[in-house]
C-alpha positions as CSV (number, residue, x, y, z in Angstrom):
1,M,83.8,90.6,-38.5
2,P,86.3,88.1,-38.1
3,T,89.0,88.6,-37.0
4,E,92.5,87.8,-38.3
5,K,94.0,84.1,-37.6
6,N,96.3,84.3,-34.7
7,A,95.2,88.1,-33.6
8,P,95.5,89.3,-30.5
9,T,93.3,88.8,-27.6
10,V,92.1,92.4,-26.3
11,L,90.6,93.1,-22.4
12,V,89.5,95.5,-21.9
13,H,87.9,97.2,-19.3
14,A,85.0,99.5,-18.0
15,T,81.5,99.7,-16.7
16,E,79.1,99.9,-19.7
17,W,79.7,100.7,-23.1
18,H,77.2,103.2,-24.2
19,S,77.9,107.0,-22.4
20,G,76.0,107.5,-19.9
21,A,78.5,108.3,-17.4
22,G,80.6,110.0,-19.5
23,G,83.7,110.5,-21.8
24,L,85.5,107.6,-20.9
25,S,82.8,105.5,-22.0
26,T,83.0,107.2,-25.1
27,L,86.8,106.0,-25.3
28,S,85.9,103.5,-24.4
29,R,84.2,102.4,-26.3
30,E,85.9,104.0,-29.7
31,L,88.6,102.6,-29.1
32,C,87.5,98.7,-28.7
33,L,86.4,99.7,-31.6
34,A,88.9,101.1,-33.7
35,L,90.8,98.0,-32.7
36,G,88.1,95.7,-33.9
37,R,88.3,97.1,-37.5
38,A,91.9,96.7,-36.7
39,G,91.8,92.8,-36.6
40,A,92.4,91.9,-33.0
41,D,89.8,89.8,-31.3
42,V,87.8,91.8,-28.8
43,H,86.1,91.8,-25.8
44,C,85.2,94.4,-23.5
45,V,84.1,93.0,-19.8
46,L,81.0,95.7,-18.5
47,T,78.9,96.0,-15.3
48,E,76.0,96.6,-17.6
49,A,74.7,95.6,-21.3
50,T,72.3,95.7,-23.1
51,D,71.1,93.2,-25.5
52,A,71.3,95.0,-28.3
53,E,74.5,96.6,-26.9
54,K,76.1,93.3,-26.7
55,Q,74.3,92.8,-30.9
56,E,76.0,95.6,-31.7
57,A,79.1,95.8,-30.7
58,A,78.5,92.4,-31.6
59,A,78.5,94.1,-35.9
60,A,81.4,95.8,-35.8
61,G,83.7,92.9,-33.9
62,V,84.2,92.9,-30.8
63,R,82.2,91.0,-27.6
64,L,81.1,92.4,-24.5
65,A,80.7,90.9,-21.3
66,V,78.6,91.2,-17.9
67,A,80.7,90.5,-14.8
68,S,78.8,88.9,-12.5
69,A,79.7,91.8,-8.9
70,V,79.2,90.9,-5.5
71,P,75.6,91.0,-4.1
72,G,75.0,94.0,-2.2
73,H,78.2,94.5,-3.3
74,D,78.8,98.5,-6.0
75,P,78.7,97.0,-9.3
76,R,82.3,97.6,-9.9
77,T,82.9,94.6,-7.9
78,G,81.7,92.7,-10.2
79,L,85.1,94.0,-12.4
80,L,87.1,92.4,-10.2
81,R,86.7,88.4,-10.2
82,R,88.2,86.3,-13.1
83,P,86.2,88.0,-16.3
84,P,83.4,85.6,-18.3
85,L,85.5,84.7,-21.4
86,P,84.9,82.4,-23.7
87,Q,86.6,78.8,-22.9
88,G,90.2,79.1,-23.7
89,T,90.7,82.4,-24.0
90,V,93.1,84.5,-22.8
91,P,93.9,87.8,-23.6
92,A,97.2,89.4,-24.9
93,L,97.0,92.8,-23.7
94,V,94.3,94.2,-20.4
95,I,93.7,97.9,-20.6
96,G,91.5,99.5,-16.7
97,H,90.6,103.0,-17.7
98,G,91.6,104.9,-15.1
99,R,91.3,105.3,-12.4
100,I,87.0,103.8,-12.3
101,T,88.6,100.3,-14.3
102,G,92.3,100.0,-13.5
103,P,92.6,98.6,-10.0
104,A,89.7,95.6,-11.2
105,A,92.6,95.9,-14.9
106,R,95.4,95.1,-12.8
107,C,93.8,92.8,-10.6
108,C,93.2,90.9,-14.0
109,V,96.6,91.0,-15.0
110,A,97.8,89.5,-11.1
111,D,95.0,87.0,-10.3
112,H,93.9,85.2,-13.4
113,Y,96.4,86.3,-16.2
114,P,99.9,87.4,-15.5
115,S,102.1,86.5,-19.0
116,A,99.0,89.7,-20.5
117,R,100.2,92.3,-20.9
118,L,98.4,95.9,-18.7
119,L,97.7,99.3,-20.3
120,Q,96.9,102.0,-18.1
121,V,94.9,104.7,-19.7
122,V,95.0,108.2,-17.8
123,H,91.9,110.1,-18.9
124,V,91.9,112.7,-16.4
125,A,94.2,115.5,-13.7
126,P,92.1,115.2,-10.7
127,D,94.6,118.1,-9.1
128,E,92.4,120.3,-11.7
129,L,89.3,119.2,-11.1
130,E,89.1,118.6,-7.4
131,H,89.2,122.2,-6.4
132,W,86.2,123.1,-8.6
133,R,83.5,120.6,-7.3
134,P,82.8,122.5,-4.0
135,G,80.1,121.4,-1.9
136,L,81.1,116.7,-1.0
137,D,81.3,115.8,2.2
138,D,85.6,116.0,1.7
139,D,88.2,118.3,0.8
140,A,89.1,118.8,-2.2
141,G,92.3,119.8,-1.3
142,L,92.7,116.0,0.3
143,R,90.2,114.5,-2.8
144,A,92.5,115.4,-6.0
145,D,95.8,114.3,-3.4
146,A,94.7,110.8,-3.1
147,R,93.2,110.3,-6.5
148,T,96.5,111.2,-7.8
149,L,98.1,109.0,-5.6
150,L,96.4,106.7,-7.0
151,E,96.5,107.4,-10.9
152,L,99.6,107.4,-10.6
153,D,99.6,103.8,-8.8
154,L,98.8,102.6,-12.4
155,A,100.4,104.1,-14.5
156,R,103.5,103.0,-12.5
157,G,102.7,99.0,-12.3
158,A,101.8,99.0,-16.0
159,T,103.0,97.2,-18.8
160,W,102.6,101.3,-20.7
161,A,100.9,103.8,-19.9
162,A,99.1,106.0,-22.3
163,A,96.9,109.7,-21.5
164,V,94.1,111.5,-23.7
165,G,95.3,114.3,-25.4
166,P,99.2,116.4,-24.7
167,R,97.0,118.0,-22.4
168,L,97.6,114.9,-19.7
169,H,100.2,114.1,-22.1
170,Q,102.6,116.4,-20.7
171,R,101.2,116.0,-16.3
172,L,101.3,113.0,-16.9
173,Q,105.4,113.1,-18.4
174,R,106.4,116.2,-15.6
175,D,104.0,113.6,-12.9
176,L,106.4,109.9,-14.0
177,S,109.5,111.9,-14.5
178,V,110.6,111.5,-11.0
179,F,110.1,107.9,-10.8
180,P,113.4,106.7,-12.3
181,D,111.6,103.3,-13.2
182,S,109.0,104.6,-15.2
183,G,108.7,104.5,-18.9
184,E,108.0,107.7,-21.1
185,P,103.7,107.4,-21.8
186,L,102.6,107.3,-24.6
187,R,99.9,109.7,-26.2
188,F,96.2,108.7,-26.9
189,D,95.4,111.4,-29.6
190,P,90.8,110.4,-30.1
191,G,89.7,110.5,-33.7
192,F,88.0,113.0,-36.2
193,D,87.1,110.1,-38.3
194,R,84.0,108.6,-37.3
195,A,81.4,110.6,-40.0
196,G,82.4,112.4,-42.7
197,G,80.7,114.2,-45.7
198,A,79.5,117.3,-47.3
199,A,79.9,121.0,-46.0
200,R,77.5,121.4,-42.9
201,R,75.2,124.3,-44.0
202,P,73.8,127.2,-41.1
203,T,69.8,126.1,-39.6
204,P,66.7,127.0,-41.5
205,G,63.8,128.5,-39.6
206,G,64.8,130.2,-36.2
207,P,66.0,131.2,-33.8
208,L,69.9,130.8,-34.2
209,Q,70.1,128.1,-31.2
210,V,73.5,128.0,-29.4
211,L,74.6,124.6,-27.7
212,L,76.1,124.2,-25.3
213,M,76.6,120.9,-23.9
214,G,78.2,118.6,-20.9
215,R,78.2,117.0,-17.2
216,M,76.4,119.6,-15.8
217,E,76.2,119.2,-12.3
218,D,80.0,120.3,-12.7
219,W,79.2,123.3,-14.5
220,Q,81.7,125.7,-12.9
221,I,84.2,123.2,-14.9
222,K,82.2,123.9,-17.6
223,G,82.4,127.1,-17.5
224,V,78.8,126.8,-18.6
225,D,78.1,131.0,-16.7
226,L,80.6,132.3,-18.8
227,G,79.1,130.8,-21.4
228,A,76.0,132.3,-21.0
229,R,77.7,136.4,-19.8
230,A,79.7,135.6,-23.3
231,L,76.5,134.9,-25.1
232,A,74.4,138.2,-22.8
233,H,77.6,139.9,-24.9
234,A,77.6,138.9,-28.0
235,L,74.3,140.0,-28.4
236,R,75.2,143.2,-27.4
237,L,77.9,144.0,-30.0
238,R,75.7,142.8,-32.5
239,G,73.2,145.0,-32.2
240,D,70.5,144.5,-33.7
241,A,67.6,141.6,-32.3
242,E,66.6,140.2,-35.7
243,P,67.7,136.9,-35.6
244,E,67.0,135.3,-32.3
245,V,69.5,133.5,-30.2
246,E,68.4,130.5,-28.0
247,L,71.0,129.3,-25.6
248,L,70.4,125.3,-25.5
249,V,72.1,123.7,-22.1
250,R,72.3,119.8,-22.6
251,G,73.3,118.3,-19.4
252,A,71.2,118.6,-16.2
253,S,70.3,116.7,-14.1
254,P,66.7,114.6,-14.6
255,S,65.9,116.9,-11.4
256,G,67.8,120.1,-11.9
257,C,67.0,122.0,-15.0
258,D,64.7,124.2,-13.6
259,A,67.0,125.1,-11.1
260,L,69.9,125.1,-13.9
261,R,67.6,127.3,-16.0
262,E,67.5,129.8,-13.3
263,A,70.7,130.1,-13.0
264,V,71.9,130.6,-16.6
265,V,69.1,133.6,-17.1
266,G,71.3,134.5,-14.4
267,W,74.0,134.8,-15.2
268,A,73.3,136.2,-18.5
269,A,70.5,139.4,-17.5
270,D,69.6,139.4,-20.6
271,P,65.5,139.2,-21.3
272,A,66.7,138.5,-25.3
273,L,68.3,135.4,-24.9
274,G,65.9,132.7,-25.2
275,V,67.6,130.0,-22.3
276,T,66.4,126.1,-22.6
277,V,68.0,123.4,-20.6
278,R,67.0,119.7,-21.1
279,P,68.7,116.8,-19.0
280,F,71.2,114.8,-20.2
281,C,71.1,112.3,-22.6
282,S,73.3,109.5,-23.5
283,E,71.6,108.2,-27.2
284,S,73.9,109.2,-29.8
285,E,70.4,109.9,-32.6
286,R,69.2,113.0,-30.4
287,L,73.1,113.9,-29.3
288,D,73.2,114.2,-32.8
289,Q,69.9,116.3,-33.2
290,D,72.1,119.0,-31.4
291,L,75.2,119.1,-33.0
292,A,73.0,119.0,-36.7
293,R,70.5,122.3,-35.5
294,A,73.5,124.3,-33.6
295,I,75.0,127.2,-35.6
296,L,77.3,127.3,-32.2
297,A,78.5,125.0,-30.1
298,L,80.6,126.5,-26.4
299,M,83.0,124.7,-24.8
300,P,84.1,127.0,-21.4
301,S,86.1,125.1,-20.4
302,R,87.9,126.5,-16.7
303,A,89.6,122.8,-17.0
304,E,89.3,120.2,-19.4
305,G,91.4,117.4,-19.4
306,F,90.4,116.7,-23.3
307,G,86.7,117.7,-24.5
308,L,85.1,115.3,-26.3
309,V,82.1,117.5,-27.0
310,G,84.1,119.7,-29.2
311,L,85.4,116.2,-30.1
312,E,81.2,115.7,-31.1
313,A,80.8,119.8,-32.6
314,V,84.0,118.6,-35.4
315,V,82.5,115.8,-36.1
316,A,79.6,117.4,-37.4
317,G,80.5,120.4,-38.8
318,T,79.6,122.5,-36.5
319,P,81.3,125.9,-35.5
320,V,82.9,124.9,-32.6
321,L,84.7,127.2,-30.0
322,V,86.6,125.4,-27.2
323,S,88.4,126.6,-24.8
324,G,92.4,127.0,-24.9
325,R,93.1,125.6,-21.1
326,S,91.7,121.9,-23.1
327,G,93.5,118.9,-23.9
328,L,91.8,119.5,-27.6
329,G,91.9,122.4,-27.8
330,M,95.9,121.9,-27.4
331,L,95.2,119.5,-29.8
332,L,93.8,120.9,-32.8
333,R,97.0,123.8,-32.3
334,E,99.2,121.2,-33.0
335,I,97.5,120.2,-36.3
336,L,95.5,123.4,-38.3
337,P,97.0,126.2,-39.9
338,P,97.7,129.4,-37.2
339,A,94.7,130.7,-38.5
340,E,92.4,128.4,-38.5
341,A,93.6,127.7,-34.8
342,A,93.0,131.5,-33.8
343,R,88.6,131.4,-35.0
344,A,87.8,128.5,-33.4
345,V,90.2,127.8,-29.5
346,V,89.9,130.4,-27.4
347,P,92.0,131.3,-24.6
348,V,89.7,131.3,-20.4
349,T,92.8,133.1,-18.5
350,L,90.2,132.7,-15.4
351,H,90.5,136.6,-15.6
352,D,86.1,136.6,-15.4
353,T,85.3,140.1,-17.3
354,E,88.6,139.6,-19.1
355,D,87.3,135.7,-20.3
356,V,83.5,136.8,-20.8
357,M,85.0,140.0,-23.8
358,R,87.0,138.5,-25.7
359,W,84.7,134.2,-25.8
360,G,81.7,137.5,-26.3
361,H,84.1,138.5,-29.5
362,Q,84.5,135.2,-31.2
363,I,80.6,134.7,-30.5
364,A,79.8,138.0,-31.8
365,A,82.0,136.6,-34.7
366,V,79.6,133.9,-35.8
367,L,75.7,135.2,-34.6
368,R,76.9,138.7,-38.0
369,D,78.8,135.2,-40.5
370,P,76.8,132.2,-40.5
371,A,78.2,130.8,-43.0
372,A,81.5,132.0,-42.7
373,A,81.8,130.2,-40.4
374,F,80.3,126.7,-41.2
375,A,83.3,127.5,-44.5
376,T,85.3,127.4,-41.5
377,A,84.0,124.4,-39.1
378,D,84.0,122.2,-42.5
379,R,87.6,122.7,-42.9
380,M,89.0,122.0,-40.1
381,R,87.0,118.7,-39.9
382,R,88.8,118.6,-43.0
383,A,92.0,118.4,-41.4
384,A,91.6,117.5,-38.2
385,Q,89.8,114.0,-40.2
386,A,92.9,113.9,-42.3
387,E,95.5,114.8,-39.1
388,R,94.0,112.1,-36.5
389,T,92.1,108.9,-36.8
390,W,91.2,105.6,-34.3
391,A,93.1,103.6,-36.3
392,A,96.7,106.0,-35.6
393,V,95.7,104.5,-31.8
394,A,94.8,101.1,-32.3
395,G,98.8,101.0,-34.5
396,Q,99.6,102.5,-31.9
397,V,98.3,99.5,-29.5
398,L,98.7,96.9,-31.1
399,G,101.9,97.7,-32.5
400,L,102.9,98.4,-28.6
401,L,102.3,94.0,-28.7
402,R,104.2,93.6,-31.6
403,Q,107.3,95.4,-30.3
404,D,107.3,93.1,-26.9
405,P,105.1,90.8,-27.6
406,F,103.0,87.7,-26.2
């Protein structure tokens, strides 16, 4: 895709093109693609990229470059070096993502392109997440404090800071407000406009499959135990044994499928519920197939800065229940009519007994009338696609450069 004459050059720092490491990579890729569609000359410097990925990105107007790592060190050290851009290329804007690539983006501007503007994108709230990750070598509070300070320092040091979705934006607004020299942070709402088509119907055959997906090493954050207990409660509320129901949990570590399945079976405590656990997968085709098979997707997160898994379900037209403690849940409540939002966004109060009952009733409603659930999912998909697009995010970014030209 040719870029427009005099199009602004944007340099994005990331670690991978496809999403082996999770949502940050997905958001970075979708932002690159949206900027390319909007006419920008987009370069993305990574720690790794295959020839197939380079060709795929180039076909969409994005040029991938692999940084040269310092031998014997973390591959991300290569991002601190001068990026391997075509001769004469000088970016007008450099973008960093969180503490993962934000430091490299800052160094890139300071050391190599001092005239460039710097945009720092915030993806997580460490204070919400770290205490749900017990058993690590360091204290969760100390870890959260250090990571929060780094995120804030990166945001303050950038020309502009942006947060993904309403939940993270509110936190960033609050935390930056105590610094008189900090401007108002931007809010980037991920787009729902990556797919479309006819309304879906429940998949034929059986058993009915309920999907819970994400990186399951963080099962407490993702609410896997809550989802399993709530689904078992829904089966009891339904009262009959037909059709059978299977919970598919996608996202275990390669050596952790058996252990996670044993845990899920224990949480559900219902032999009538089938449980299948599969490893984490970054292949979009397989994930799309998971969503296409599912009668319902669950995102019962106890903490979730945004929640791309739920967004993927909305885009696919799959009925979905998402946590009210997620940025996606807040966004759906903003853009959907109240009755529609209430069918998709379920509170997570952190009182487990109450949450299991509440989620169980919502799940049971879908199991009793799948056709109605899919009709609701189609209305939600159409409304979300109309309200939030990646084109709008690209317009926000390029609008910054028009207001403050290179």
